[in-house]
C-alpha positions as CSV (number, residue, x, y, z in Angstrom):
1,M,24.9,5.0,9.2
2,T,21.5,5.2,10.9
3,L,18.9,7.1,8.9
4,S,17.9,10.3,10.7
5,N,15.6,13.2,9.9
6,S,15.2,16.0,12.4
7,D,12.2,17.3,10.4
8,F,10.4,13.9,10.4
9,K,6.8,13.9,11.3
10,L,4.2,11.2,11.3
11,D,1.3,13.1,9.9
12,V,-1.2,11.9,7.3
13,T,-4.7,13.4,7.2
14,S,-5.7,12.7,3.6
15,E,-5.1,10.6,0.5
16,I,-4.2,13.6,-1.7
17,G,-2.2,16.1,0.4
18,T,1.3,16.8,-1.1
19,L,3.4,13.7,-0.3
20,R,6.4,14.5,1.9
21,T,7.7,11.2,3.2
22,L,6.9,7.6,2.5
23,L,8.2,4.1,3.0
24,I,8.9,1.8,0.0
25,H,10.7,-1.4,-0.8
26,S,12.4,-1.9,-4.1
27,P,12.1,-5.3,-5.7
28,D,14.7,-7.6,-4.1
29,N,16.3,-10.9,-5.2
30,G,13.5,-12.8,-3.5
31,L,11.2,-11.8,-6.3
32,G,13.4,-13.4,-8.8
33,K,13.1,-16.7,-6.9
34,V,9.4,-17.1,-7.0
35,V,8.7,-20.5,-8.7
36,P,5.4,-21.5,-10.4
37,S,4.6,-24.2,-7.9
38,K,4.7,-21.8,-5.0
39,A,3.5,-18.5,-6.7
40,Q,0.0,-18.7,-5.3
41,D,1.1,-19.7,-1.8
42,W,3.3,-16.6,-1.9
43,L,0.4,-14.6,-3.2
44,F,1.7,-14.0,-6.7
45,E,-0.4,-14.6,-9.8
46,D,2.7,-15.2,-11.9
47,I,6.4,-15.2,-11.9
48,V,8.1,-12.0,-13.0
49,H,11.3,-11.0,-14.7
50,L,13.2,-9.3,-12.0
51,E,15.7,-7.2,-14.0
52,T,12.9,-5.8,-16.2
53,M,10.8,-5.0,-13.2
54,R,13.7,-3.2,-11.6
55,K,15.5,-1.4,-14.3
56,G,12.6,-0.9,-16.8
57,E,9.8,-0.1,-14.3
58,Y,10.3,0.3,-10.6
59,D,13.5,2.5,-10.9
60,Y,11.3,5.1,-12.7
61,Y,9.0,5.1,-9.7
62,V,11.9,5.8,-7.4
63,K,13.3,8.6,-9.6
64,L,9.9,10.2,-9.9
65,L,9.4,10.1,-6.1
66,M,12.8,11.6,-5.6
67,Y,12.0,14.6,-7.9
68,F,8.8,15.3,-5.9
69,L,10.0,14.5,-2.3
70,D,13.8,14.9,-2.3
71,P,14.9,16.7,-5.4
72,D,18.4,17.7,-4.2
73,K,19.4,14.0,-4.4
74,I,18.5,13.7,-8.1
75,K,18.2,17.1,-9.9
76,G,21.0,17.4,-12.4
77,K,22.3,13.9,-11.8
78,L,19.9,11.8,-13.9
79,K,22.3,11.0,-16.7
80,D,24.9,9.8,-14.2
81,I,22.3,7.8,-12.2
82,D,21.2,6.1,-15.4
83,A,24.7,5.4,-16.7
84,E,25.3,1.7,-17.4
85,K,28.7,1.8,-15.7
86,N,27.1,2.6,-12.4
87,K,25.1,-0.6,-12.4
88,R,22.0,0.9,-10.6
89,S,24.0,1.8,-7.5
90,F,21.7,4.7,-6.8
91,F,18.9,2.2,-6.2
92,K,20.7,-0.5,-4.1
93,P,20.4,0.0,-0.3
94,D,23.7,-1.9,0.4
95,D,25.7,0.2,-2.1
96,K,27.9,3.1,-1.1
97,D,26.2,5.3,-3.8
98,F,22.7,4.5,-2.6
99,H,20.5,7.6,-2.5
100,A,19.8,7.0,1.3
101,S,16.9,9.5,1.2
102,N,15.2,10.3,4.4
103,R,12.1,11.2,2.4
104,V,11.8,8.3,0.1
105,I,12.7,5.8,2.8
106,E,13.7,2.2,1.9
107,I,12.5,-0.4,4.3
108,Q,15.7,-2.5,3.9
109,S,17.8,0.5,5.1
110,L,15.7,0.8,8.3
111,L,16.1,-2.9,8.9
112,E,19.9,-2.6,8.5
113,D,19.9,0.2,11.0
114,I,18.1,-1.6,13.8
115,L,20.1,-4.8,13.2
116,H,23.3,-3.0,14.4
117,D,21.9,-3.2,17.9
118,A,23.0,-6.6,19.2
119,D,20.0,-7.1,21.5
120,T,17.5,-6.2,18.7
121,R,19.4,-8.4,16.2
122,K,19.1,-11.5,18.5
123,K,15.4,-11.0,19.2
124,L,14.5,-10.4,15.6
125,V,16.5,-13.3,14.3
126,A,15.0,-15.6,17.0
127,S,11.5,-14.5,15.9
128,V,12.2,-15.0,12.2
129,C,13.7,-18.4,12.9
130,A,10.6,-19.4,15.0
131,I,8.3,-18.4,12.1
132,E,10.4,-20.2,9.5
133,N,11.2,-23.2,11.7
134,C,14.9,-22.9,11.3
135,T,17.5,-25.0,13.1
136,Y,19.3,-23.6,16.2
137,R,22.7,-23.6,14.4
138,L,21.2,-21.5,11.6
139,Q,19.8,-19.1,14.1
140,L,23.3,-18.7,15.6
141,K,24.8,-18.2,12.2
142,L,22.3,-15.5,11.4
143,I,23.0,-13.7,14.6
144,D,26.7,-13.5,13.7
145,T,25.9,-12.2,10.2
146,D,26.9,-8.6,9.3
147,P,23.8,-6.4,9.7
148,V,23.9,-5.2,6.1
149,E,24.0,-8.7,4.8
150,L,21.5,-10.0,7.4
151,A,18.9,-7.4,6.3
152,K,19.1,-8.8,2.8
153,V,18.9,-12.4,4.1
154,I,15.8,-11.7,6.2
155,I,14.0,-10.1,3.3
156,S,15.1,-12.3,0.4
157,G,15.3,-15.6,2.2
158,S,18.7,-16.3,0.7
159,F,22.3,-16.3,2.0
160,S,23.6,-15.9,-1.5
161,K,22.3,-16.0,-5.1
162,S,22.1,-19.8,-4.8
163,E,21.5,-20.7,-1.2
164,M,17.9,-20.3,-0.2
165,I,17.3,-20.9,3.5
166,F,13.6,-20.0,3.7
167,A,10.9,-18.5,1.5
168,P,11.2,-15.0,0.1
169,I,8.6,-12.3,1.0
170,P,7.9,-10.9,-2.5
171,N,4.9,-8.9,-1.3
172,L,7.1,-6.5,0.7
173,I,7.1,-4.2,-2.4
174,F,3.4,-3.6,-1.4
175,S,4.4,-1.5,1.6
176,R,0.9,0.0,2.1
177,D,-0.4,-3.3,3.4
178,I,2.0,-3.5,6.3
179,G,0.6,-0.4,8.1
180,I,-1.2,2.9,7.7
181,A,-0.5,6.3,9.1
182,I,-3.6,7.9,10.6
183,N,-3.0,11.5,11.6
184,N,0.1,11.0,13.9
185,Y,-0.7,7.4,14.7
186,M,0.5,4.2,13.0
187,L,-1.9,1.3,12.7
188,L,0.1,-1.9,12.1
189,N,-1.5,-4.7,10.1
190,K,-2.6,-8.3,10.9
191,P,-2.1,-10.1,7.6
192,A,-4.6,-12.7,6.4
193,K,-2.1,-15.0,4.8
194,K,0.9,-16.8,6.4
195,A,3.1,-15.7,3.5
196,R,3.1,-12.1,4.9
197,A,3.8,-12.9,8.6
198,R,7.5,-12.1,8.2
199,E,6.8,-8.7,6.7
200,T,4.6,-7.8,9.7
201,L,7.3,-8.9,12.1
202,I,10.0,-6.9,10.4
203,M,7.8,-3.7,10.4
204,R,6.9,-4.2,14.1
205,Y,10.6,-4.3,15.0
206,I,11.3,-1.3,12.8
207,F,8.6,0.9,14.2
208,F,9.3,0.0,17.8
209,N,13.1,0.1,17.6
210,H,14.2,2.7,14.9
211,P,15.2,6.1,16.3
212,I,13.3,7.9,13.6
213,F,10.0,6.7,15.2
214,A,11.1,7.1,18.8
215,V,8.8,10.0,19.7
216,Y,5.8,8.1,18.3
217,Q,6.2,4.9,20.3
218,D,3.0,5.5,22.2
219,N,1.1,6.1,19.0
220,I,1.8,2.7,17.4
221,L,-1.4,0.7,17.4
222,E,-1.4,-3.1,17.3
223,I,-4.7,-4.9,16.7
224,P,-5.2,-7.7,19.2
225,E,-6.9,-11.0,18.5
226,T,-10.4,-11.5,19.8
227,V,-10.6,-12.9,23.3
228,Q,-9.9,-16.6,23.6
229,H,-9.4,-16.8,19.8
230,F,-7.2,-19.9,20.4
231,L,-10.3,-21.8,21.5
232,R,-11.9,-21.7,18.0
233,P,-12.4,-25.3,16.7
234,G,-10.5,-26.6,13.8
235,E,-8.1,-24.7,11.5
236,D,-10.8,-22.5,9.8
237,T,-9.5,-19.0,9.4
238,D,-12.9,-17.3,8.4
239,Q,-13.3,-15.7,11.8
240,K,-9.6,-14.6,12.2
241,T,-8.9,-11.0,13.1
242,T,-7.1,-9.7,10.0
243,L,-6.5,-6.3,8.6
244,E,-4.2,-5.1,5.7
245,G,-3.3,-1.5,4.8
246,G,-4.7,-1.7,1.3
247,D,-8.1,-1.8,3.0
248,V,-7.5,1.4,5.0
249,M,-7.8,4.9,3.7
250,M,-7.2,8.1,5.6
251,V,-9.6,10.4,3.7
252,S,-9.9,13.3,6.1
253,P,-8.5,14.3,9.5
254,K,-11.4,12.7,11.4
255,H,-12.6,10.1,8.9
256,L,-11.1,6.7,8.1
257,I,-12.4,4.1,5.6
258,I,-11.8,0.4,6.3
259,G,-12.6,-2.2,3.7
260,C,-13.8,-5.7,4.6
261,S,-12.5,-7.9,1.9
262,E,-10.7,-11.2,1.0
263,R,-7.8,-9.9,3.3
264,T,-9.5,-7.8,6.0
265,S,-12.1,-9.5,8.2
266,V,-15.1,-7.9,10.0
267,S,-13.4,-8.8,13.3
268,G,-10.3,-7.0,12.2
269,A,-12.3,-3.9,11.3
270,N,-14.2,-4.1,14.6
271,E,-11.0,-4.3,16.7
272,A,-9.5,-1.4,14.7
273,I,-12.5,0.8,15.3
274,K,-12.5,0.1,19.0
275,L,-8.8,1.1,19.2
276,L,-9.2,4.2,17.1
277,F,-12.3,5.5,19.0
278,E,-10.7,4.6,22.4
279,K,-7.6,6.7,21.5
280,D,-9.8,9.4,19.9
281,V,-7.7,9.2,16.7
282,V,-10.7,9.7,14.4
283,K,-14.4,10.6,14.9
284,K,-15.9,8.3,12.3
285,V,-15.0,5.1,10.5
286,T,-16.8,3.9,7.4
287,I,-16.8,0.1,6.7
288,V,-17.0,-0.7,3.0
289,K,-17.6,-4.5,2.7
290,I,-16.7,-5.7,-0.8
291,P,-17.0,-9.2,-2.3
292,H,-14.4,-11.7,-1.1
293,K,-12.9,-12.2,-4.5
294,R,-9.3,-12.2,-5.7
295,D,-10.5,-9.8,-8.4
296,Y,-10.7,-7.0,-5.8
297,M,-8.5,-8.1,-2.9
298,H,-8.5,-4.7,-1.2
299,I,-10.7,-1.6,-1.5
300,D,-7.8,0.3,-3.1
301,T,-8.2,-2.0,-6.1
302,V,-11.8,-0.7,-6.4
303,F,-11.3,3.1,-5.8
304,T,-8.7,5.7,-5.0
305,Q,-8.8,9.5,-4.7
306,V,-7.4,11.8,-7.4
307,K,-8.5,15.3,-6.3
308,R,-10.6,16.8,-3.5
309,N,-13.7,16.4,-5.7
310,M,-12.6,13.5,-8.0
311,W,-12.2,9.7,-7.6
312,V,-11.4,6.8,-9.8
313,L,-13.5,3.7,-9.3
314,L,-15.0,0.5,-10.7
315,R,-18.6,1.4,-11.6
316,S,-19.9,-2.2,-11.5
317,L,-19.1,-2.4,-7.8
318,S,-20.3,1.0,-6.8
319,I,-24.0,0.3,-6.1
320,T,-25.0,-1.4,-2.9
321,E,-27.8,-4.0,-2.7
322,S,-31.3,-2.6,-2.6
323,A,-34.3,-4.4,-1.1
324,L,-36.4,-6.1,-3.8
325,E,-39.9,-7.4,-3.5
326,N,-40.1,-11.0,-4.8
327,N,-43.1,-13.2,-4.3
328,E,-41.7,-16.3,-6.0
329,P,-41.2,-19.2,-3.6
330,I,-37.5,-19.5,-4.3
331,A,-37.0,-16.0,-2.9
332,W,-38.0,-17.2,0.5
333,F,-35.2,-19.8,0.7
334,A,-32.5,-17.9,-1.1
335,D,-29.6,-16.1,0.6
336,K,-31.0,-12.6,1.0
337,K,-27.7,-10.9,0.6
338,N,-26.1,-10.6,-2.8
339,K,-22.4,-11.4,-2.3
340,D,-21.4,-9.4,-5.3
341,K,-22.7,-6.1,-4.0
342,P,-20.9,-3.9,-1.4
343,E,-22.3,-2.9,1.9
344,I,-21.4,0.5,3.3
345,V,-21.9,1.4,7.0
346,Q,-20.5,4.5,8.8
347,F,-19.8,4.3,12.5
348,R,-19.6,7.6,14.3
349,K,-18.2,8.0,17.8
350,D,-21.2,8.5,20.3
351,K,-23.6,8.8,17.4
352,K,-25.9,6.5,15.4
353,T,-24.6,4.5,12.5
354,K,-25.3,5.7,9.0
355,T,-25.5,3.8,5.7
356,F,-24.9,4.7,2.0
357,E,-26.6,3.4,-1.1
358,S,-23.5,3.6,-3.3
359,L,-19.8,4.2,-3.3
360,E,-20.5,7.4,-5.2
361,D,-22.7,8.6,-2.4
362,L,-20.0,7.9,0.2
363,L,-17.2,9.5,-1.8
364,A,-19.3,12.6,-2.7
365,D,-20.1,12.9,1.0
366,I,-16.3,12.8,1.8
367,S,-15.5,15.4,-0.9
368,E,-18.2,17.8,-0.1
369,N,-18.7,17.5,3.7
370,D,-15.4,16.3,5.0
371,L,-13.1,18.0,2.6
372,K,-15.3,21.1,2.0
373,S,-15.2,20.9,-1.8
374,T,-17.3,23.5,-3.4
375,E,-17.4,21.7,-6.7
376,K,-19.6,18.8,-7.7
377,T,-17.9,15.5,-7.1
378,Q,-16.7,13.8,-10.3
379,F,-15.9,10.1,-11.0
380,I,-13.5,8.5,-13.5
381,Y,-14.6,5.0,-14.2
382,S,-12.3,2.1,-14.8
383,G,-12.2,1.2,-18.5
384,G,-14.5,4.1,-19.2
385,D,-17.3,2.0,-17.6
386,T,-17.4,-0.1,-20.8
387,F,-17.5,-3.9,-20.7
388,P,-15.2,-5.8,-20.9
389,Y,-12.5,-3.0,-20.4
390,D,-13.8,-2.0,-17.0
391,A,-13.1,-5.4,-15.5
392,R,-9.9,-6.0,-17.5
393,E,-8.3,-2.7,-16.5
394,Q,-9.5,-2.9,-12.9
395,W,-7.6,-6.3,-12.8
396,T,-4.4,-4.4,-13.9
397,D,-4.9,-1.7,-11.3
398,S,-6.6,1.1,-13.2
399,C,-8.2,2.2,-9.8
400,N,-5.1,1.8,-7.7
401,L,-3.4,5.2,-8.1
402,L,-1.0,7.1,-5.9
403,A,-1.5,10.9,-5.6
404,V,1.9,12.6,-5.1
405,K,0.0,15.8,-4.8
406,E,-3.6,16.8,-5.4
407,G,-4.5,16.1,-9.0
408,V,-1.1,14.5,-9.9
409,V,-1.4,10.7,-9.8
410,L,0.7,7.7,-10.9
411,G,-0.8,4.8,-12.8
412,Y,0.0,2.0,-15.2
413,D,0.5,2.7,-18.9
414,R,-1.5,-0.3,-20.0
415,N,-5.0,0.8,-19.0
416,D,-5.9,2.6,-22.3
417,K,-9.7,3.1,-21.8
418,T,-9.1,4.5,-18.3
419,V,-6.5,6.9,-19.7
420,D,-9.1,8.1,-22.2
421,A,-11.5,8.7,-19.3
422,F,-8.9,10.9,-17.6
423,K,-8.4,12.8,-20.8
424,E,-12.2,13.5,-20.9
425,K,-11.9,15.1,-17.5
426,G,-9.2,17.5,-18.7
427,F,-6.2,15.6,-17.4
428,K,-2.8,15.9,-19.1
429,I,-1.3,12.5,-19.8
430,I,2.5,12.0,-19.8
431,R,4.8,9.0,-19.7
432,V,7.3,9.0,-16.8
433,A,10.5,8.9,-19.0
434,E,9.4,12.1,-20.8
435,L,8.4,13.8,-17.5
436,L,11.7,13.0,-15.9
437,Q,13.5,14.6,-18.8
438,K,11.3,17.7,-18.5
439,F,12.0,17.9,-14.8
440,E,15.7,17.6,-15.5
441,S,15.7,20.3,-18.1
442,G,13.6,22.6,-16.0
443,E,10.8,22.7,-18.6
444,I,8.3,21.4,-15.9
445,S,8.6,21.6,-12.1
446,P,7.1,19.2,-9.5
447,D,5.8,22.3,-7.7
448,T,3.8,23.6,-10.6
449,I,2.6,20.5,-12.4
450,T,-1.2,20.1,-12.1
451,D,-4.0,17.7,-13.2
452,T,-1.7,15.1,-14.6
453,L,-1.8,11.3,-14.9
454,V,1.7,10.0,-15.1
455,L,1.9,6.7,-17.0
456,M,4.4,4.2,-15.5
457,P,5.8,1.2,-17.4
458,S,4.0,-1.9,-16.1
459,A,4.6,-5.1,-18.0
460,E,6.1,-6.9,-15.0
461,L,4.8,-4.8,-12.1
462,S,1.2,-5.4,-13.1
463,R,1.7,-9.1,-13.0
464,A,2.4,-8.8,-9.3
465,R,-1.2,-7.6,-8.8
466,G,-0.7,-4.2,-7.2
467,G,-0.5,-0.6,-8.3
468,F,1.4,2.4,-6.9
469,H,-1.1,3.0,-4.1
470,C,-0.2,-0.5,-2.9
471,M,3.5,0.2,-3.3
472,S,3.6,3.2,-1.0
473,M,3.2,3.8,2.8
474,P,2.8,7.5,3.2
475,L,4.2,8.8,6.5
476,Q,3.7,12.5,6.0
477,R,1.4,14.6,3.7
478,D,0.6,18.3,3.7
479,N,-2.8,19.1,5.2
480,I,-5.4,20.1,2.7
481,I,-8.0,21.6,5.0
């Protein structure tokens, strides 16, 4: 049955408004087929234990999201959902007992829906087979495959538990990177790595063919390549037009941040700005250029928003390069720009550009001027801004938090010093299993909970190198101003 939601709206104007609808993808069988020799090619640092990642970690994320976004599907049913005899059926998109929420939306379900249309199925299969260099006979076999099974095949790369026909796409769990909602527009990505090309293709077909997005067809933005890009000499990708959602933050109704990073190029940011200004989607875009290092990858690994007047960030990367007088001869021949310092430039439609000396200055400006906060902007630093915990915990996504509502954020349970920094700011700290039980008993309500860091189990998820900000594509949030 095709997912429908008569109340659905594409409407995201901030990073912290109460979350109403989002897209996710639960870990699929493809994750369990990542091998050490291909892990880095498939953008994974390590191989993970799939069953632990699912049952011991990601399932808690889904349950928590359901309590906040679609409580009727879970309230009073937790014991039954967790029962061993039900074999996680609540979490499996192809199971008859799947939650099928139209608020916590599973990408695989949307893919199944569009594959029931014969014309769409043929086109998508042909496109996938072209990317993966499949034989013509395999293409015909895929076209004749049942849509429910075909969706699993396209995502996992496998016909069965044993028959792999092409590579998995393990990064699909990081749904943020595929696209970003900006007001009532959707900006689709252009991935930097070939390993993510199939993800982008899948989402392009979903957004342009699924009925839930039908009224927003004219608001789907695709970033073009630069003119005559095919004439670039050689295979060098440094000048490619790339953009990933982890580098895009909708911080206020008229203000977007785009990071230039290992995964998002200056050309990609440039093309996005032209599109956004041409369509009058936002009034200003701030470019935050960070070092092109795997340590950081996207800007949401460096900072995310917690409350209107509060952000979590990596302090060592917050200060931009300042001009230094140096009369030594070597200074005349050295690269004048420090590659380990960010650059921050704000582009305003029909106005002069503006620069910021530090991330703190930029984020305080957003809090106080864009979001009209009357309180002084506060910062929570990764690892308590103490070496080596700041870098260690940033690596395990201490700064990559998802706000389900203002002041209530989800983060990994392993970042102890960052947790202490939250406590110092007056936050309550609670583990997700305990919180779910309190929701179930009625002791705490998602509507009334405030200023809380929810600790999520993370032994396997953290090895995938992405936090809950990465694992979410918000489609609707309440407005906060």
